[in-house]
ChimeraX commands (.cxc) that place a marker at each C-alpha (Angstrom):
marker #1 position 7.33,5.57,0.47 radius 0.5
marker #1 position 7.13,1.81,0.23 radius 0.5
marker #1 position 4.44,0.74,-2.20 radius 0.5
marker #1 position 2.08,-2.08,-1.26 radius 0.5
marker #1 position 1.76,-4.86,-3.78 radius 0.5
marker #1 position -1.65,-6.21,-4.61 radius 0.5
marker #1 position -2.48,-9.50,-2.93 radius 0.5
marker #1 position -4.23,-12.50,-4.43 radius 0.5
marker #1 position -8.01,-12.35,-4.71 radius 0.5
marker #1 position -9.97,-14.27,-2.09 radius 0.5
marker #1 position -13.49,-15.48,-2.54 radius 0.5
marker #1 position -15.95,-12.61,-2.38 radius 0.5
marker #1 position -13.61,-10.18,-4.16 radius 0.5
marker #1 position -11.27,-9.52,-1.20 radius 0.5
marker #1 position -7.53,-9.51,-1.68 radius 0.5
marker #1 position -5.42,-12.10,0.15 radius 0.5
marker #1 position -2.77,-10.07,1.90 radius 0.5
marker #1 position 0.83,-11.10,2.39 radius 0.5
marker #1 position 3.13,-10.38,5.31 radius 0.5
marker #1 position 4.80,-7.83,3.01 radius 0.5
marker #1 position 1.48,-6.01,2.53 radius 0.5
marker #1 position 1.16,-5.69,6.29 radius 0.5
marker #1 position 4.80,-4.58,6.65 radius 0.5
marker #1 position 4.35,-1.93,3.95 radius 0.5
marker #1 position 1.17,-0.68,5.64 radius 0.5
marker #1 position 3.01,-0.53,8.96 radius 0.5
marker #1 position 5.80,1.53,7.34 radius 0.5
marker #1 position 3.25,3.96,5.94 radius 0.5
marker #1 position 1.71,4.27,9.41 radius 0.5
marker #1 position 5.13,4.87,11.00 radius 0.5
marker #1 position 5.82,7.62,8.47 radius 0.5
marker #1 position 2.51,9.27,9.31 radius 0.5
marker #1 position 2.46,8.89,13.08 radius 0.5
marker #1 position 5.53,7.11,14.41 radius 0.5
marker #1 position 5.60,3.70,16.05 radius 0.5
marker #1 position 2.47,4.52,18.04 radius 0.5
marker #1 position 0.53,4.43,14.75 radius 0.5
marker #1 position 1.27,0.73,14.29 radius 0.5
marker #1 position -1.91,-0.81,15.65 radius 0.5
marker #1 position -3.58,-3.92,14.27 radius 0.5
marker #1 position -7.19,-2.73,13.97 radius 0.5
marker #1 position -6.48,0.56,12.14 radius 0.5
marker #1 position -4.05,-1.22,9.81 radius 0.5
marker #1 position -6.62,-3.93,9.10 radius 0.5
marker #1 position -9.19,-1.23,8.27 radius 0.5
marker #1 position -6.68,0.52,6.00 radius 0.5
marker #1 position -5.97,-2.75,4.21 radius 0.5
marker #1 position -9.65,-3.66,3.99 radius 0.5
marker #1 position -9.25,-6.87,5.94 radius 0.5
marker #1 position -9.73,-8.33,9.42 radius 0.5
marker #1 position -7.43,-8.90,12.37 radius 0.5
marker #1 position -7.45,-12.57,11.40 radius 0.5
marker #1 position -5.28,-11.74,8.39 radius 0.5
marker #1 position -2.76,-10.11,10.71 radius 0.5
marker #1 position -2.60,-13.12,13.04 radius 0.5
marker #1 position -2.19,-15.43,10.06 radius 0.5
marker #1 position 1.18,-13.74,9.39 radius 0.5
marker #1 position 2.35,-12.36,12.76 radius 0.5
marker #1 position 2.23,-13.48,16.36 radius 0.5
marker #1 position 2.12,-9.94,17.75 radius 0.5
marker #1 position 2.71,-6.25,17.03 radius 0.5
marker #1 position 6.46,-6.51,17.71 radius 0.5
marker #1 position 6.77,-9.15,14.97 radius 0.5
marker #1 position 5.04,-6.77,12.54 radius 0.5
marker #1 position 7.33,-3.92,13.54 radius 0.5
marker #1 position 10.35,-6.18,13.01 radius 0.5
marker #1 position 9.10,-7.17,9.54 radius 0.5
marker #1 position 8.38,-3.54,8.65 radius 0.5
marker #1 position 11.86,-2.44,9.74 radius 0.5
marker #1 position 13.48,-5.21,7.71 radius 0.5
marker #1 position 11.39,-4.11,4.73 radius 0.5
marker #1 position 12.54,-0.50,5.17 radius 0.5
marker #1 position 16.16,-1.66,5.34 radius 0.5
marker #1 position 15.70,-3.70,2.17 radius 0.5
marker #1 position 13.85,-1.12,0.07 radius 0.5
marker #1 position 15.45,2.11,1.25 radius 0.5
marker #1 position 19.05,0.90,1.49 radius 0.5
marker #1 position 19.81,-2.39,-0.22 radius 0.5
marker #1 position 17.56,-1.85,-3.24 radius 0.5
marker #1 position 18.94,1.66,-3.76 radius 0.5
marker #1 position 22.54,0.43,-3.59 radius 0.5
marker #1 position 21.70,-2.40,-5.99 radius 0.5
marker #1 position 20.08,0.04,-8.43 radius 0.5
marker #1 position 23.31,2.07,-8.53 radius 0.5
marker #1 position 25.56,-0.94,-9.14 radius 0.5
marker #1 position 25.37,-0.94,-12.98 radius 0.5
marker #1 position 26.90,2.57,-13.12 radius 0.5
marker #1 position 30.68,2.04,-13.51 radius 0.5
marker #1 position 31.68,5.62,-12.64 radius 0.5
marker #1 position 31.86,6.12,-8.83 radius 0.5
marker #1 position 31.41,9.89,-9.18 radius 0.5
marker #1 position 28.19,9.44,-11.15 radius 0.5
marker #1 position 27.04,6.87,-8.59 radius 0.5
marker #1 position 27.73,9.35,-5.78 radius 0.5
marker #1 position 25.86,12.20,-7.47 radius 0.5
marker #1 position 22.94,9.96,-8.35 radius 0.5
marker #1 position 22.82,8.60,-4.80 radius 0.5
marker #1 position 22.54,12.10,-3.32 radius 0.5
marker #1 position 19.91,13.13,-5.85 radius 0.5
marker #1 position 17.75,10.03,-5.42 radius 0.5
marker #1 position 18.13,9.72,-1.65 radius 0.5
marker #1 position 17.26,13.35,-0.95 radius 0.5
marker #1 position 14.27,13.17,-3.33 radius 0.5
marker #1 position 13.00,10.03,-1.56 radius 0.5
marker #1 position 13.42,11.66,1.85 radius 0.5
marker #1 position 11.52,14.73,0.67 radius 0.5
marker #1 position 8.57,12.58,-0.46 radius 0.5
marker #1 position 8.35,10.38,2.61 radius 0.5
marker #1 position 8.88,11.33,6.29 radius 0.5
marker #1 position 9.41,7.67,7.29 radius 0.5
marker #1 position 13.14,7.96,7.94 radius 0.5
marker #1 position 12.68,10.99,10.17 radius 0.5
marker #1 position 9.93,9.18,12.08 radius 0.5
marker #1 position 12.30,6.29,12.66 radius 0.5
marker #1 position 15.09,8.61,13.80 radius 0.5
marker #1 position 12.66,10.21,16.25 radius 0.5
marker #1 position 12.07,6.80,17.85 radius 0.5
marker #1 position 15.71,5.68,17.86 radius 0.5
marker #1 position 15.52,4.80,21.58 radius 0.5
marker #1 position 13.12,1.92,20.79 radius 0.5
marker #1 position 15.25,-1.28,20.82 radius 0.5
marker #1 position 13.93,-2.64,17.51 radius 0.5
marker #1 position 14.40,0.71,15.78 radius 0.5
marker #1 position 17.85,1.24,17.33 radius 0.5
marker #1 position 19.04,-2.11,15.97 radius 0.5
marker #1 position 17.92,-1.45,12.39 radius 0.5
marker #1 position 19.14,2.16,12.45 radius 0.5
marker #1 position 22.55,0.92,13.55 radius 0.5
marker #1 position 22.74,-1.57,10.68 radius 0.5
marker #1 position 21.40,0.85,8.08 radius 0.5
marker #1 position 23.66,3.69,9.20 radius 0.5
marker #1 position 26.74,1.49,9.06 radius 0.5
marker #1 position 25.75,0.09,5.66 radius 0.5
marker #1 position 25.11,3.52,4.18 radius 0.5
marker #1 position 28.27,5.10,5.59 radius 0.5
marker #1 position 30.25,2.06,4.47 radius 0.5
marker #1 position 28.84,2.37,0.96 radius 0.5
marker #1 position 29.71,6.07,0.83 radius 0.5
marker #1 position 33.20,5.32,2.16 radius 0.5
marker #1 position 33.64,2.72,-0.60 radius 0.5
marker #1 position 32.67,5.32,-3.20 radius 0.5
marker #1 position 35.18,7.82,-1.82 radius 0.5
marker #1 position 37.84,5.09,-1.77 radius 0.5
marker #1 position 37.07,4.35,-5.43 radius 0.5
marker #1 position 37.57,8.05,-6.07 radius 0.5
marker #1 position 41.11,7.83,-4.67 radius 0.5
marker #1 position 40.81,8.75,-1.00 radius 0.5
marker #1 position 42.74,6.68,1.54 radius 0.5
marker #1 position 40.56,4.44,3.77 radius 0.5
marker #1 position 40.47,6.68,6.87 radius 0.5
marker #1 position 39.71,9.78,4.81 radius 0.5
marker #1 position 37.12,7.89,2.73 radius 0.5
marker #1 position 35.37,6.86,5.95 radius 0.5
marker #1 position 35.46,10.42,7.30 radius 0.5
marker #1 position 33.94,11.75,4.10 radius 0.5
marker #1 position 31.34,8.98,4.17 radius 0.5
marker #1 position 30.25,10.09,7.64 radius 0.5
marker #1 position 30.20,13.72,6.54 radius 0.5
marker #1 position 28.18,12.86,3.42 radius 0.5
marker #1 position 25.65,10.91,5.47 radius 0.5
marker #1 position 25.24,13.73,7.97 radius 0.5
marker #1 position 24.69,16.14,5.04 radius 0.5
marker #1 position 21.94,13.84,3.74 radius 0.5
marker #1 position 20.26,13.56,7.17 radius 0.5
marker #1 position 20.45,17.32,7.72 radius 0.5
marker #1 position 18.95,17.93,4.29 radius 0.5
marker #1 position 16.12,15.46,5.02 radius 0.5
marker #1 position 15.39,17.07,8.39 radius 0.5
marker #1 position 15.31,20.59,6.96 radius 0.5
marker #1 position 13.17,19.43,4.05 radius 0.5
marker #1 position 10.41,18.41,6.45 radius 0.5
marker #1 position 10.91,20.80,9.38 radius 0.5
marker #1 position 11.91,24.05,7.64 radius 0.5
marker #1 position 11.65,23.51,3.88 radius 0.5
marker #1 position 12.14,27.21,3.10 radius 0.5
marker #1 position 15.70,26.93,4.45 radius 0.5
marker #1 position 16.65,24.80,1.45 radius 0.5
marker #1 position 17.21,26.14,-2.06 radius 0.5
marker #1 position 14.09,26.28,-4.25 radius 0.5
marker #1 position 13.24,23.20,-6.30 radius 0.5
marker #1 position 14.68,24.70,-9.48 radius 0.5
marker #1 position 18.06,25.07,-7.75 radius 0.5
marker #1 position 18.12,21.71,-5.96 radius 0.5
marker #1 position 20.25,19.90,-8.55 radius 0.5
marker #1 position 22.94,22.60,-8.51 radius 0.5
marker #1 position 22.85,22.69,-4.72 radius 0.5
marker #1 position 23.32,18.91,-4.43 radius 0.5
marker #1 position 26.17,19.06,-6.96 radius 0.5
marker #1 position 27.84,21.69,-4.76 radius 0.5
marker #1 position 27.46,19.42,-1.72 radius 0.5
marker #1 position 29.15,16.57,-3.58 radius 0.5
marker #1 position 31.86,18.92,-4.89 radius 0.5
marker #1 position 32.55,20.05,-1.31 radius 0.5
marker #1 position 32.82,16.44,-0.15 radius 0.5
marker #1 position 35.31,15.73,-2.97 radius 0.5
marker #1 position 37.50,18.77,-2.36 radius 0.5
marker #1 position 41.14,17.96,-1.72 radius 0.5
marker #1 position 43.10,20.53,0.26 radius 0.5
marker link #1:1,2 radius 0.2
marker link #1:2,3 radius 0.2
marker link #1:3,4 radius 0.2
marker link #1:4,5 radius 0.2
marker link #1:5,6 radius 0.2
marker link #1:6,7 radius 0.2
marker link #1:7,8 radius 0.2
marker link #1:8,9 radius 0.2
marker link #1:9,10 radius 0.2
marker link #1:10,11 radius 0.2
marker link #1:11,12 radius 0.2
marker link #1:12,13 radius 0.2
marker link #1:13,14 radius 0.2
marker link #1:14,15 radius 0.2
marker link #1:15,16 radius 0.2
marker link #1:16,17 radius 0.2
marker link #1:17,18 radius 0.2
marker link #1:18,19 radius 0.2
marker link #1:19,20 radius 0.2
marker link #1:20,21 radius 0.2
marker link #1:21,22 radius 0.2
marker link #1:22,23 radius 0.2
marker link #1:23,24 radius 0.2
marker link #1:24,25 radius 0.2
marker link #1:25,26 radius 0.2
marker link #1:26,27 radius 0.2
marker link #1:27,28 radius 0.2
marker link #1:28,29 radius 0.2
marker link #1:29,30 radius 0.2
marker link #1:30,31 radius 0.2
marker link #1:31,32 radius 0.2
marker link #1:32,33 radius 0.2
marker link #1:33,34 radius 0.2
marker link #1:34,35 radius 0.2
marker link #1:35,36 radius 0.2
marker link #1:36,37 radius 0.2
marker link #1:37,38 radius 0.2
marker link #1:38,39 radius 0.2
marker link #1:39,40 radius 0.2
marker link #1:40,41 radius 0.2
marker link #1:41,42 radius 0.2
marker link #1:42,43 radius 0.2
marker link #1:43,44 radius 0.2
marker link #1:44,45 radius 0.2
marker link #1:45,46 radius 0.2
marker link #1:46,47 radius 0.2
marker link #1:47,48 radius 0.2
marker link #1:48,49 radius 0.2
marker link #1:49,50 radius 0.2
marker link #1:50,51 radius 0.2
marker link #1:51,52 radius 0.2
marker link #1:52,53 radius 0.2
marker link #1:53,54 radius 0.2
marker link #1:54,55 radius 0.2
marker link #1:55,56 radius 0.2
marker link #1:56,57 radius 0.2
marker link #1:57,58 radius 0.2
marker link #1:58,59 radius 0.2
marker link #1:59,60 radius 0.2
marker link #1:60,61 radius 0.2
marker link #1:61,62 radius 0.2
marker link #1:62,63 radius 0.2
marker link #1:63,64 radius 0.2
marker link #1:64,65 radius 0.2
marker link #1:65,66 radius 0.2
marker link #1:66,67 radius 0.2
marker link #1:67,68 radius 0.2
marker link #1:68,69 radius 0.2
marker link #1:69,70 radius 0.2
marker link #1:70,71 radius 0.2
marker link #1:71,72 radius 0.2
marker link #1:72,73 radius 0.2
marker link #1:73,74 radius 0.2
marker link #1:74,75 radius 0.2
marker link #1:75,76 radius 0.2
marker link #1:76,77 radius 0.2
marker link #1:77,78 radius 0.2
marker link #1:78,79 radius 0.2
marker link #1:79,80 radius 0.2
marker link #1:80,81 radius 0.2
marker link #1:81,82 radius 0.2
marker link #1:82,83 radius 0.2
marker link #1:83,84 radius 0.2
marker link #1:84,85 radius 0.2
marker link #1:85,86 radius 0.2
marker link #1:86,87 radius 0.2
marker link #1:87,88 radius 0.2
marker link #1:88,89 radius 0.2
marker link #1:89,90 radius 0.2
marker link #1:90,91 radius 0.2
marker link #1:91,92 radius 0.2
marker link #1:92,93 radius 0.2
marker link #1:93,94 radius 0.2
marker link #1:94,95 radius 0.2
marker link #1:95,96 radius 0.2
marker link #1:96,97 radius 0.2
marker link #1:97,98 radius 0.2
marker link #1:98,99 radius 0.2
marker link #1:99,100 radius 0.2
marker link #1:100,101 radius 0.2
marker link #1:101,102 radius 0.2
marker link #1:102,103 radius 0.2
marker link #1:103,104 radius 0.2
marker link #1:104,105 radius 0.2
marker link #1:105,106 radius 0.2
marker link #1:106,107 radius 0.2
marker link #1:107,108 radius 0.2
marker link #1:108,109 radius 0.2
marker link #1:109,110 radius 0.2
marker link #1:110,111 radius 0.2
marker link #1:111,112 radius 0.2
marker link #1:112,113 radius 0.2
marker link #1:113,114 radius 0.2
marker link #1:114,115 radius 0.2
marker link #1:115,116 radius 0.2
marker link #1:116,117 radius 0.2
marker link #1:117,118 radius 0.2
marker link #1:118,119 radius 0.2
marker link #1:119,120 radius 0.2
marker link #1:120,121 radius 0.2
marker link #1:121,122 radius 0.2
marker link #1:122,123 radius 0.2
marker link #1:123,124 radius 0.2
marker link #1:124,125 radius 0.2
marker link #1:125,126 radius 0.2
marker link #1:126,127 radius 0.2
marker link #1:127,128 radius 0.2
marker link #1:128,129 radius 0.2
marker link #1:129,130 radius 0.2
marker link #1:130,131 radius 0.2
marker link #1:131,132 radius 0.2
marker link #1:132,133 radius 0.2
marker link #1:133,134 radius 0.2
marker link #1:134,135 radius 0.2
marker link #1:135,136 radius 0.2
marker link #1:136,137 radius 0.2
marker link #1:137,138 radius 0.2
marker link #1:138,139 radius 0.2
marker link #1:139,140 radius 0.2
marker link #1:140,141 radius 0.2
marker link #1:141,142 radius 0.2
marker link #1:142,143 radius 0.2
marker link #1:143,144 radius 0.2
marker link #1:144,145 radius 0.2
marker link #1:145,146 radius 0.2
marker link #1:146,147 radius 0.2
marker link #1:147,148 radius 0.2
marker link #1:148,149 radius 0.2
marker link #1:149,150 radius 0.2
marker link #1:150,151 radius 0.2
marker link #1:151,152 radius 0.2
marker link #1:152,153 radius 0.2
marker link #1:153,154 radius 0.2
marker link #1:154,155 radius 0.2
marker link #1:155,156 radius 0.2
marker link #1:156,157 radius 0.2
marker link #1:157,158 radius 0.2
marker link #1:158,159 radius 0.2
marker link #1:159,160 radius 0.2
marker link #1:160,161 radius 0.2
marker link #1:161,162 radius 0.2
marker link #1:162,163 radius 0.2
marker link #1:163,164 radius 0.2
marker link #1:164,165 radius 0.2
marker link #1:165,166 radius 0.2
marker link #1:166,167 radius 0.2
marker link #1:167,168 radius 0.2
marker link #1:168,169 radius 0.2
marker link #1:169,170 radius 0.2
marker link #1:170,171 radius 0.2
marker link #1:171,172 radius 0.2
marker link #1:172,173 radius 0.2
marker link #1:173,174 radius 0.2
marker link #1:174,175 radius 0.2
marker link #1:175,176 radius 0.2
marker link #1:176,177 radius 0.2
marker link #1:177,178 radius 0.2
marker link #1:178,179 radius 0.2
marker link #1:179,180 radius 0.2
marker link #1:180,181 radius 0.2
marker link #1:181,182 radius 0.2
marker link #1:182,183 radius 0.2
marker link #1:183,184 radius 0.2
marker link #1:184,185 radius 0.2
marker link #1:185,186 radius 0.2
marker link #1:186,187 radius 0.2
marker link #1:187,188 radius 0.2
marker link #1:188,189 radius 0.2
marker link #1:189,190 radius 0.2
marker link #1:190,191 radius 0.2
marker link #1:191,192 radius 0.2
marker link #1:192,193 radius 0.2
marker link #1:193,194 radius 0.2
marker link #1:194,195 radius 0.2
marker link #1:195,196 radius 0.2
marker link #1:196,197 radius 0.2
marker link #1:197,198 radius 0.2
view
């Protein structure tokens, strides 16, 4: 879940909200109730502010949705990839990626809410970019591990579908997944399967 940063105090003790605060609140709403939950008045109430704060930053609801989707792309893809960069070992990066990504998906239903609204043009555009970026990153890891480009790409797609399936089961039918105590071993076995060379 994207965390909202505290704004600057206004006179009277209120916080001055940024466009990022609104985008983070919109992402939380999408995770809870889909795109339909992105409405100015309920978000203003949640943030403890007025609609005027919204219109200071955004011209309309679509602009807020666009900002929220960019924020999701930044935090849930680019920031995660950047956090893995210091690890020199591609195998460790791959295992850590699966562990951290599946844990994040288990905590927050946002990604599944976005996938459920993939027909919406704004959502479709960001899902296309994020999917390509994530699969490309996985393919790069498999290439670093010695797989030829076509095979690295195929394994990247397979790894991403394993992640999405895991996320979906985790929210829809959590009992279908191994118990929490066995999750680490299970995810290691998924990675080992993806690395198998016949």
